[in-house]
C-alpha positions in Angstrom: 68.8 -38.9 -120.0 68.1 -35.2 -120.1 64.8 -33.9 -121.5 62.7 -30.8 -122.0 60.2 -30.2 -119.2 56.9 -28.6 -120.2 54.8 -27.3 -117.4 51.0 -26.8 -118.0 48.5 -25.2 -115.7 46.1 -28.1 -115.2 46.2 -31.9 -115.6 43.8 -32.0 -118.5 45.9 -29.5 -120.4 49.1 -31.6 -119.7 47.3 -34.6 -121.2 46.2 -32.8 -124.4 49.7 -31.2 -124.9 51.4 -34.6 -124.5 49.0 -36.3 -126.9 49.4 -33.5 -129.5 53.2 -33.4 -129.4 54.0 -37.1 -129.2 55.5 -38.9 -132.2 53.7 -41.9 -130.9 51.4 -42.4 -128.0 52.8 -40.7 -124.8 53.6 -42.8 -121.8 51.6 -41.8 -118.8 53.4 -42.1 -115.4 52.5 -40.9 -112.0 54.0 -40.1 -108.6 51.6 -40.2 -105.6 48.7 -40.1 -108.1 50.1 -37.0 -109.9 50.2 -37.8 -113.6 53.0 -36.8 -116.0 53.8 -37.8 -119.6 57.0 -39.0 -121.3 57.1 -38.7 -125.1 59.3 -37.8 -128.0 58.6 -35.0 -130.5 60.6 -35.2 -133.7 62.7 -37.8 -131.7 63.4 -35.2 -129.0 62.7 -36.4 -125.4 60.0 -34.4 -123.6 58.3 -34.7 -120.2 54.9 -32.9 -119.7 53.8 -32.2 -116.2 51.2 -29.9 -114.6 50.4 -27.6 -111.8 46.8 -27.3 -110.4 46.5 -23.6 -110.6 48.6 -21.6 -108.2 51.1 -23.7 -106.3 52.5 -20.6 -104.6 50.7 -17.8 -102.8 51.7 -14.5 -101.2 52.3 -14.5 -97.5 54.0 -12.3 -94.9 57.5 -13.4 -93.8 56.6 -13.2 -90.1 53.2 -14.3 -89.2 51.1 -11.9 -87.2 47.6 -10.5 -86.9 48.6 -6.8 -86.8 48.5 -4.1 -89.4 50.0 -2.7 -91.5 52.1 -5.6 -92.8 54.1 -5.3 -96.0 57.0 -7.8 -95.7 55.8 -10.4 -98.2 57.1 -13.3 -100.2 55.9 -16.3 -102.2 55.4 -19.5 -100.3 53.9 -22.9 -101.3 50.1 -22.6 -101.1 50.0 -25.9 -99.2 52.0 -24.3 -96.4 49.4 -21.6 -95.9 45.9 -23.0 -96.5 44.6 -26.5 -95.6 42.3 -26.3 -98.6 45.5 -26.2 -100.8 47.1 -29.2 -99.1 46.5 -31.3 -102.2 48.7 -29.0 -104.3 51.9 -30.1 -102.4 52.2 -33.4 -104.3 52.0 -31.5 -107.6 54.8 -29.2 -106.5 56.9 -32.1 -105.4 56.5 -33.8 -108.8 57.6 -30.6 -110.6 60.7 -30.3 -108.4 61.6 -34.0 -108.9 61.2 -33.8 -112.7 63.1 -30.5 -112.9 66.3 -32.1 -111.6 66.9 -34.1 -114.8 65.6 -31.5 -117.2 68.0 -29.4 -119.3 65.4 -27.3 -121.0 62.2 -25.7 -119.6 59.0 -24.5 -121.3 56.0 -22.9 -119.7 52.6 -23.9 -121.3 50.3 -22.4 -118.8 47.3 -20.3 -119.9 48.6 -17.2 -121.6 47.2 -14.5 -119.3 48.3 -12.7 -116.1 47.5 -15.6 -113.8 49.0 -18.2 -116.1 52.2 -16.2 -116.4 52.6 -15.9 -112.6 52.0 -19.7 -112.2 54.6 -20.5 -114.8 57.1 -17.9 -113.5 56.8 -19.2 -110.0 57.2 -22.8 -111.1 60.3 -22.0 -113.1 61.9 -19.7 -110.5 61.0 -21.4 -107.2 60.3 -25.0 -108.1 62.8 -25.5 -110.9 65.5 -23.0 -109.7 65.7 -21.5 -113.2 65.8 -17.8 -114.2 64.0 -18.2 -117.5 62.2 -20.6 -119.8 60.6 -20.8 -123.2 57.0 -19.8 -123.5 54.2 -21.5 -125.5 51.2 -19.4 -126.4 48.0 -20.8 -127.6 44.2 -20.1 -127.4 42.9 -23.6 -127.9 44.0 -27.1 -126.9 43.6 -28.5 -130.3 46.5 -30.5 -131.8 47.2 -28.0 -134.5 47.4 -25.0 -132.1 49.5 -26.9 -129.6 52.1 -28.0 -132.3 52.2 -24.4 -133.7 52.7 -23.0 -130.2 55.5 -25.4 -129.5 57.2 -24.8 -132.8 56.9 -21.0 -132.4 57.5 -20.8 -128.6 59.0 -17.5 -127.4 62.6 -17.9 -126.2 61.8 -16.1 -122.9 58.9 -15.8 -120.4 56.8 -12.6 -120.7 58.5 -10.7 -117.9 56.3 -7.7 -118.3 53.1 -9.8 -117.9 54.7 -11.8 -115.1 55.8 -8.7 -113.2 52.3 -7.1 -113.6 50.8 -10.3 -112.3 53.1 -10.4 -109.3 52.3 -6.7 -108.6 48.6 -7.5 -108.7 49.0 -10.4 -106.2 51.1 -8.3 -103.8 48.7 -5.3 -104.1 45.7 -7.4 -103.5 47.3 -9.0 -100.4 48.5 -5.6 -99.0 45.0 -4.1 -99.4 42.9 -7.2 -98.6 44.7 -8.5 -95.6 45.5 -5.1 -94.0 42.1 -3.7 -94.4 40.4 -6.9 -93.3 42.6 -7.1 -90.2 41.8 -3.5 -89.4 38.1 -4.1 -89.6 38.2 -7.4 -87.7 40.4 -6.0 -84.9 38.1 -3.0 -84.6 35.1 -5.3 -83.8 37.3 -7.4 -81.5 38.3 -4.2 -79.5 34.6 -4.0 -78.4 34.5 -7.5 -77.0 32.7 -9.0 -80.0 34.1 -11.1 -82.8 33.4 -11.3 -86.5 35.8 -11.8 -89.4 35.3 -8.9 -91.8 37.0 -8.2 -95.1 37.5 -5.6 -97.8 40.0 -5.2 -100.5 41.4 -3.2 -103.3 38.5 -4.0 -105.7 36.0 -5.5 -103.3 35.6 -2.2 -101.4 34.8 -0.1 -104.5 32.5 -2.9 -105.8 30.6 -2.9 -102.5 30.5 0.9 -102.7 28.7 0.8 -106.1 26.1 -1.6 -104.6 25.8 0.7 -101.5 25.1 3.7 -103.6 22.4 1.8 -105.4 20.9 0.8 -102.1 20.9 4.4 -100.8 19.2 5.5 -104.1 16.5 2.9 -103.5 16.1 3.9 -99.9 15.8 7.5 -100.8 13.3 6.8 -103.5 9.7 8.0 -102.9 6.9 6.5 -105.0 4.6 9.0 -106.8 1.2 8.0 -107.9 0.4 8.3 -111.6 -2.5 7.3 -113.9 -2.7 5.7 -117.3 -5.7 5.4 -119.6 -5.8 1.8 -121.0 -7.6 0.9 -124.1 -8.3 -2.6 -125.6 -9.7 -3.1 -129.1 -10.4 -6.2 -131.0 -10.1 -7.2 -134.7 -10.3 -10.6 -136.2 -10.1 -12.2 -132.7 -6.9 -10.4 -131.9 -6.9 -8.2 -128.8 -4.7 -5.1 -129.1 -3.7 -3.0 -126.1 -3.1 0.8 -126.3 -2.5 3.6 -123.9 -3.4 7.3 -124.1 -0.6 9.2 -125.9 -0.2 11.4 -122.8 1.5 8.4 -121.1 1.8 8.9 -117.4 -0.5 11.5 -115.9 0.7 12.7 -112.5 -2.5 14.8 -112.0 -5.5 12.7 -111.3 -8.0 15.3 -112.4 -6.4 15.6 -115.8 -6.4 11.8 -116.3 -10.0 11.6 -115.1 -11.2 14.3 -117.5 -9.5 12.6 -120.5 -10.8 9.2 -119.4 -14.4 10.5 -119.2 -14.1 12.2 -122.5 -13.4 8.8 -124.1 -15.8 6.7 -122.1 -18.7 5.2 -124.1 -17.5 7.0 -127.3 -16.8 5.4 -130.6 -13.3 5.2 -131.9 -11.6 5.3 -135.3 -8.2 4.4 -136.6 -6.4 7.7 -137.0 -3.2 6.4 -138.6 -1.0 3.4 -139.2 2.7 3.9 -139.4 5.3 1.2 -140.2 9.0 1.4 -139.7 11.7 -1.1 -140.5 15.0 -1.3 -138.6 18.0 -3.6 -139.1 19.3 -5.5 -136.1 23.0 -6.2 -136.6 24.4 -9.7 -135.8 25.8 -10.0 -132.3 29.5 -9.7 -131.5 31.5 -12.9 -130.6 31.6 -13.6 -126.9 34.2 -12.2 -124.6 34.1 -13.5 -121.1 31.9 -10.7 -119.7 29.2 -11.0 -122.4 29.2 -14.8 -122.1 28.6 -14.4 -118.3 25.8 -11.9 -118.8 24.1 -14.0 -121.5 24.3 -17.2 -119.5 22.8 -15.5 -116.5 20.0 -14.0 -118.5 19.1 -17.2 -120.3 19.9 -19.9 -117.8 20.3 -18.2 -114.5 23.8 -19.5 -114.2 25.9 -17.2 -112.0 29.0 -15.6 -113.5 31.5 -17.6 -111.4 30.0 -20.9 -112.4 29.9 -19.8 -116.1 33.6 -19.2 -116.0 34.2 -22.6 -114.4 32.0 -24.3 -117.0 33.8 -22.5 -119.8 37.2 -23.4 -118.4 36.1 -27.1 -118.3 35.1 -26.8 -122.0 38.4 -25.2 -122.8 40.5 -28.0 -121.1 38.4 -30.5 -123.1 39.6 -28.8 -126.2 36.1 -27.9 -127.5 36.2 -24.1 -127.1 39.0 -21.5 -127.1 40.4 -19.8 -124.0 37.5 -18.2 -122.1 39.4 -15.6 -120.0 39.4 -13.0 -122.9 38.2 -9.5 -123.3 38.3 -9.7 -127.1 35.3 -9.4 -129.4 37.3 -10.3 -132.5 37.8 -13.6 -134.4 40.9 -13.6 -136.6 40.8 -15.4 -140.0 43.7 -17.6 -139.1 41.4 -19.8 -136.9 40.0 -21.1 -140.2 36.3 -20.5 -140.1 35.4 -23.0 -142.7 37.3 -25.9 -141.1 35.5 -25.2 -137.7 32.1 -24.9 -139.4 32.5 -28.2 -141.3 33.7 -30.0 -138.1 30.7 -28.7 -136.2 28.3 -29.8 -139.0 29.6 -33.4 -138.6 29.1 -33.3 -134.8 25.4 -32.4 -134.7 22.4 -32.6 -137.1 21.0 -29.3 -135.9 24.4 -27.6 -136.3 24.6 -28.9 -139.9 21.5 -27.0 -140.9 22.9 -23.8 -139.5 26.4 -24.5 -141.0 24.9 -25.0 -144.4 23.3 -21.6 -144.1 26.5 -19.9 -143.0 28.6 -21.5 -145.7 26.1 -20.3 -148.3 27.0 -16.7 -147.6 29.1 -15.0 -150.3 31.4 -13.5 -147.7 32.3 -15.3 -144.5 33.1 -12.5 -142.1 32.0 -12.2 -138.4 30.5 -9.1 -137.0 33.2 -8.0 -134.6 33.1 -5.6 -131.7 35.7 -2.9 -130.7 37.2 -4.7 -127.8 40.4 -6.7 -128.3 42.8 -8.7 -126.2 46.5 -8.9 -127.0 46.7 -12.5 -125.8 43.5 -14.2 -127.1 40.7 -13.9 -129.6 37.0 -14.0 -128.7 35.5 -17.2 -127.5 34.8 -19.7 -130.3 34.1 -23.4 -130.7 37.1 -25.4 -132.0 35.1 -28.0 -133.9 36.2 -30.9 -131.8 33.3 -33.1 -130.8 32.1 -32.5 -127.3 31.7 -35.7 -125.3 30.1 -36.4 -121.9 29.1 -32.9 -121.1 27.2 -32.2 -117.9 23.8 -30.5 -118.4 25.2 -27.1 -117.7 28.4 -27.6 -119.7 26.1 -28.5 -122.6 24.1 -25.3 -122.3 27.2 -23.1 -122.3 28.7 -25.0 -125.2 25.6 -24.8 -127.3 25.3 -21.1 -126.5 28.9 -20.5 -127.7 28.4 -22.5 -130.8 25.2 -20.7 -131.9 26.7 -17.3 -131.0 29.6 -18.2 -133.3 27.1 -19.1 -136.1 25.1 -15.9 -135.5 28.2 -13.6 -135.9 28.4 -14.5 -139.6 24.7 -13.9 -140.2 23.0 -11.1 -142.1 21.2 -8.4 -140.3 17.7 -9.2 -139.1 14.8 -6.9 -140.1 12.3 -5.9 -137.5 9.1 -4.0 -138.3 7.5 -1.6 -135.8 3.8 -0.7 -136.2 2.5 2.4 -134.5 -1.3 2.4 -134.5 -3.2 5.5 -133.4 -6.8 5.4 -132.2 -8.9 8.5 -132.1 -11.7 8.6 -129.5 -13.3 12.1 -129.7 -9.9 13.8 -130.1 -8.3 11.7 -127.4 -5.5 9.8 -129.1 -4.4 6.3 -128.0 -1.3 4.6 -129.2 -0.6 0.9 -129.7 2.8 -0.4 -130.7 3.7 -3.8 -132.0 6.9 -5.3 -133.3 7.5 -8.3 -135.4 10.4 -9.9 -137.3 10.1 -9.6 -141.1 13.5 -11.3 -141.9 15.0 -13.5 -139.3 18.5 -14.0 -140.8 20.9 -14.3 -137.9 18.0 -14.9 -135.5 17.6 -18.3 -137.0 21.3 -19.1 -136.5 21.1 -18.1 -132.8 17.8 -19.8 -132.0 16.5 -20.5 -129.4 18.5 -17.7 -127.7 16.8 -14.8 -129.4 13.9 -13.8 -127.2 12.0 -10.9 -128.7 8.3 -10.2 -128.5 6.5 -11.0 -131.8 3.2 -9.3 -132.5 1.1 -10.3 -135.6 -1.7 -7.8 -136.1 -4.5 -7.8 -138.7 -4.3 -5.1 -141.4 -5.6 -1.7 -140.2 -6.7 1.1 -142.5 -6.9 4.8 -141.5 -10.5 5.8 -140.9 -12.0 2.4 -140.1 -13.9 1.9 -136.9 -12.2 0.6 -133.8 -14.0 -2.2 -132.0 -13.5 -1.0 -128.4 -13.7 -3.8 -125.8 -12.3 -2.1 -122.7 -11.4 1.3 -121.4 -9.9 1.7 -117.9 -8.3 4.3 -115.8 -5.3 2.6 -114.1 -3.7 3.9 -110.9 0.0 3.0 -110.5 3.1 4.1 -108.6 6.6 4.9 -109.9 9.0 2.2 -109.1 12.5 2.5 -107.4 15.6 1.7 -109.4 16.4 -1.9 -109.9 19.2 -3.5 -108.0 22.2 -5.1 -109.7 22.2 -8.8 -110.6 25.4 -10.9 -110.4 25.8 -10.4 -114.1 25.0 -6.7 -114.4 27.4 -5.7 -111.6 30.2 -7.5 -113.5 29.3 -5.5 -116.5 29.4 -2.3 -114.3 32.8 -3.2 -112.9 34.1 -3.7 -116.4 32.8 -0.3 -117.5 34.5 1.3 -114.6 37.8 -0.5 -115.1 37.6 -2.3 -111.8 39.1 -5.8 -111.5 40.0 -8.1 -114.4 37.9 -10.3 -116.6 39.1 -13.3 -114.5 38.6 -11.8 -111.0 35.2 -9.9 -111.2 33.1 -13.0 -110.7 35.2 -13.9 -107.7 34.8 -10.5 -106.2 31.0 -10.8 -106.4 31.2 -14.2 -104.9 33.3 -12.9 -102.0 30.6 -10.3 -101.2 28.0 -13.1 -100.9 30.4 -15.2 -98.7 30.9 -12.4 -96.3 27.2 -11.8 -96.3 27.6 -8.2 -97.4 25.0 -8.9 -100.0 22.1 -11.3 -100.3 19.7 -12.5 -102.9 20.0 -12.5 -106.7 19.1 -8.9 -106.8 22.2 -8.0 -104.8 20.6 -6.4 -101.7 23.2 -5.0 -99.4 22.9 -6.2 -95.8 23.2 -3.9 -92.8 26.8 -5.1 -92.3 27.6 -4.3 -95.9 26.1 -0.9 -95.5 27.9 -0.2 -92.3 31.3 -1.4 -93.7 31.0 1.3 -96.5 29.7 4.0 -94.2 32.6 3.3 -91.8 35.3 3.3 -94.5 33.8 6.3 -96.1 33.9 8.2 -92.9 37.3 7.1 -91.6 39.4 6.1 -94.6 37.6 6.9 -97.9 40.7 6.1 -100.0 40.1 2.4 -99.5 36.8 2.5 -101.4 37.9 5.1 -103.9 37.4 3.6 -107.4 39.7 6.2 -108.9 42.6 5.0 -106.8 41.8 1.4 -107.8 41.7 2.5 -111.5 45.0 4.3 -110.9 46.7 1.1 -109.9 45.1 -0.8 -112.8 46.7 1.7 -115.1 50.1 1.3 -113.4 50.0 -2.5 -113.7 49.4 -2.0 -117.4 52.5 0.1 -117.5 54.4 -2.7 -115.7 53.2 -5.1 -118.4 54.4 -2.6 -121.1 57.7 -2.2 -119.2 57.1 1.5 -118.6 57.1 1.1 -114.9 58.8 -1.2 -112.4 56.9 -3.5 -110.0 58.6 -2.1 -106.9 57.7 1.5 -107.8 54.0 0.6 -107.7 54.2 -1.4 -104.5 56.2 1.3 -102.7 53.5 3.9 -103.7 50.7 1.6 -102.4 52.6 0.9 -99.1 52.9 4.7 -98.4 49.2 5.3 -99.1 48.1 2.4 -97.0 50.4 3.2 -94.1 48.9 6.7 -93.9 45.3 5.5 -94.2 45.7 2.7 -91.6 47.5 4.9 -89.1 44.4 7.2 -89.1 42.2 4.1 -88.9 44.0 2.8 -85.8 43.4 6.1 -83.9 39.7 5.6 -84.3 39.6 1.8 -83.9 37.2 1.7 -80.9 34.7 4.1 -82.5 34.8 2.1 -85.7 34.4 -1.2 -83.8 31.3 0.0 -82.0 29.6 0.9 -85.2 30.5 -2.4 -86.8 29.5 -4.4 -83.7 26.0 -2.9 -83.8 25.6 -3.8 -87.5 26.9 -7.3 -86.8 24.2 -7.9 -84.3 21.5 -6.5 -86.6 22.8 -8.7 -89.4 22.7 -11.8 -87.3 19.0 -11.0 -86.3 18.1 -10.6 -90.0 19.9 -13.7 -91.1 18.4 -15.9 -88.5 14.8 -14.7 -88.8 12.3 -17.2 -90.4 8.8 -16.0 -89.6 6.4 -15.2 -86.8 6.0 -18.0 -84.3 2.8 -20.1 -84.7 2.4 -20.6 -80.9 3.1 -17.2 -79.4 4.0 -13.6 -80.3 7.7 -14.5 -80.7 9.8 -15.0 -83.8 11.0 -18.3 -85.3 14.8 -18.2 -85.9 17.5 -20.5 -87.2 19.5 -21.6 -84.2 22.5 -24.0 -83.7 23.4 -26.6 -81.1 26.4 -28.9 -80.7 25.9 -32.7 -81.0 29.3 -34.3 -80.5 31.7 -32.6 -82.8 28.9 -31.5 -85.2 27.0 -28.3 -85.2 23.3 -28.9 -85.8 20.9 -26.2 -87.0 17.2 -26.1 -86.2 14.4 -23.6 -86.0 13.1 -22.5 -82.6 11.1 -19.6 -81.1 13.2 -16.8 -79.6 10.8 -16.8 -76.6 12.3 -20.0 -75.3 12.0 -21.4 -72.6 8.5 -19.9 -72.3 7.7 -21.2 -75.9 9.2 -24.6 -76.8 8.2 -24.6 -80.5 10.9 -26.2 -82.6 11.3 -27.6 -86.1 14.0 -29.8 -87.6 15.5 -28.6 -90.9 18.0 -29.9 -93.5 21.6 -29.3 -92.5 22.6 -28.2 -96.0 21.4 -25.4 -98.2 19.9 -22.0 -97.4 16.7 -21.4 -95.4 14.6 -18.5 -96.3 11.5 -17.7 -94.3 8.1 -16.8 -95.7 4.9 -15.7 -94.0 2.9 -18.4 -95.8 1.2 -21.3 -93.9 0.6 -24.8 -95.1 -2.8 -25.5 -96.5 -2.8 -29.0 -94.9 -1.6 -28.3 -91.3 -1.3 -24.5 -90.9 2.4 -24.7 -90.0 5.1 -22.4 -91.5 6.3 -22.7 -95.1 10.0 -22.1 -95.8 12.0 -21.9 -98.9 15.0 -24.3 -99.1 17.7 -23.2 -101.5 20.1 -25.8 -102.6 23.0 -25.2 -105.0 22.2 -25.9 -108.7 18.6 -26.8 -107.8 15.4 -24.9 -108.0 14.3 -23.5 -104.6 11.7 -25.7 -102.9 8.7 -24.4 -100.8 8.5 -26.9 -97.9 6.2 -27.2 -94.8 8.3 -27.5 -91.6 5.9 -30.0 -90.1 7.3 -33.5 -90.6 3.9 -35.0 -89.8 2.0 -32.8 -92.2 -0.9 -34.8 -93.7 0.3 -33.5 -97.1 3.5 -35.6 -96.8 2.0 -38.9 -95.7 2.3 -41.9 -97.9 -0.8 -43.4 -99.4 0.0 -47.1 -99.7 -2.5 -47.5 -102.5 -0.5 -45.1 -104.7 3.0 -46.6 -104.1 4.5 -50.0 -104.7 5.7 -50.8 -101.2 5.9 -54.3 -99.7 6.5 -54.2 -96.0 7.3 -56.8 -93.3 8.3 -56.8 -89.6 11.9 -57.7 -88.9 13.3 -59.6 -85.9 13.4 -56.4 -83.8 9.8 -55.7 -84.4 10.5 -52.8 -86.8 8.4 -52.4 -89.9 10.8 -52.6 -92.9 10.7 -53.0 -96.7 10.9 -56.6 -98.0 13.9 -55.6 -100.1 17.4 -54.9 -98.7 19.7 -51.9 -99.1 21.6 -52.3 -102.4 24.8 -50.8 -100.8 25.1 -52.6 -97.5 22.4 -55.3 -97.4 20.8 -53.8 -94.3 17.1 -53.2 -93.8 15.3 -50.3 -95.6 12.7 -48.3 -93.8 10.4 -45.4 -94.6 11.7 -42.2 -93.1 10.3 -38.7 -92.8 12.0 -35.3 -93.4 10.7 -31.8 -94.1 10.5 -32.9 -97.8 8.1 -35.8 -96.9 8.5 -39.5 -96.8 11.4 -41.4 -98.4 13.2 -44.8 -98.2 16.3 -44.8 -96.2 18.8 -47.4 -94.8 18.7 -48.4 -91.2 22.5 -48.2 -90.9 22.5 -44.4 -91.4 24.8 -42.5 -91.0 27.3 -45.2 -92.0 25.2 -45.9 -95.1 23.5 -42.9 -96.7 21.5 -44.8 -99.3 18.1 -43.2 -100.0 15.4 -43.8 -102.6 12.3 -41.9 -103.7 8.9 -43.4 -103.1 8.0 -44.3 -106.6 4.3 -43.8 -107.4 2.3 -46.7 -108.8 0.6 -45.4 -112.0 -1.1 -48.7 -112.8 
């Protein structure tokens, strides 16, 4: 029997679509563990299946490692990358189900990437020219049914072609430039895979410019005169109204004029300002807020928000909109949230008490999706980080409906023999939307006693402070995304990935996005030999042309032909200087390796301790050793996972080096490298440990491993003592040494 085939972007979305449309409960089936659903909707037979993101990728028709290369086509992702091998079975299921279908509908996310995924599935997997298109912003039952009932008769060809153009452009720039850089290094006898791209290059250039600004910065000394007064047990800080004095004599004179002199309150000025409610979240502002509040990097924030979306508890996160349309039914969502959480109910009662229920919207809009908002569906089994992002979105939603908060600024002037000192305090007089957004409003609150002009000032301290001007701050992963958005570089969905790729290639390090020597040299090389590649104006130009493709004002091939001509000219010039470029990159490569491997000064000689690698069977083992080997044989074992960052600190127990171990989604740990450090030893009196000697004469715990029934022993790592299984590495069971608090 023929049926309508609906293709979604992810398995969870397929499940929710099937459950929403089914007259009764859908029948779940699977092929090779790939789920699909059979159902009837108004007695019409439907099958819902899914992709897992992109099932096809751009590749060159003839494989090579030369440049330039422009002969491209779409191929199954599993045929190109081992990491995408799992996607093959999903593609096979779509192909199989398409054979008996007589009607096709795409229900992928309605954005550029979703349109490309759907277009490729229909065109390449199903052998169809067109399909119907469902468009929705949440995976709630109501929205899915509405999207199905009002599905467009055709795919969005403008959006699909723009998406295809983006993929082809990114491949043309990314692969060709990356090959050129890598082959330039290879021409010198060295090897390192390097990369750049249409947006990655300009993004790195922004960070490079900031780094050069910091390097060129010269600190200047300046002086401030600090005053502290006391009233009713409240200490109040003030500074001379002259602010920063760059002439020491001037500052010294004013300081001595004030020293040991009585002071009086000259004036007290109060000003009130209204602080408007925040705008609803678009993706960029959500990423920035999550980084500021929780330290969650932008890429992970998008991933967490995407999970919440597929659960049905928030709307589609890849949006640039700051607007919430009335049709989403504010009251219904608010009432549903009130039922889900006692804390939310208190805030909902406040919001529903307003005469007018209207969010404070921003200027930015998105033709496909509204701002991010909670759907009202109850969130179940959220991870700790998913729960944080969800709560932030819910409370932001509440806050957008709030009334303006009122902040009071108090300017207090103290006169000490005609030298005027100014103290400034701020407090919230009317919280209003602050209460709805708590605990995410973090503003300084100062409560001062009442001051009256002419009263004596109780001076507790007067100091002349010497300081230095500070260099500009580097970008953070969140602020660079904001900067890329301001400059029109990349898309809301790709900016976090671009920043992540800069980390992966080790062009930047640390959370304050410090550009490495290799990153600096990449930009300097491209700037000298092919500046077009890092020209953000050119990148913006292509972004504008892709928008014209979407609006059907330009054709995809016109844009790709233009890019091919520009790249051919640029890369031809690059090839002529390949050796010179390679030598510059090789030098930076070696310097970067030295910086990456350095831990600290050796504790036994004048050498440096570095992270080194050795082979053990098929594995690559890392350890720390002195670079004066074999004269100095100092070595330390280190964990094989996570980042290792050296410090110049020494352990208070044994004097050996302290390093920082950085594990994903964990707080960095400061650890002594000495396994036998006295500070790591187990005190039997403070732990519940019952030991015995086994038949091999090994001291083991009296209890057995809960996983494999083998003996448990006390092991030592750089983290200290722990309980481990004797059958390691076959069994990796470990336990903490629990402290006895009796």
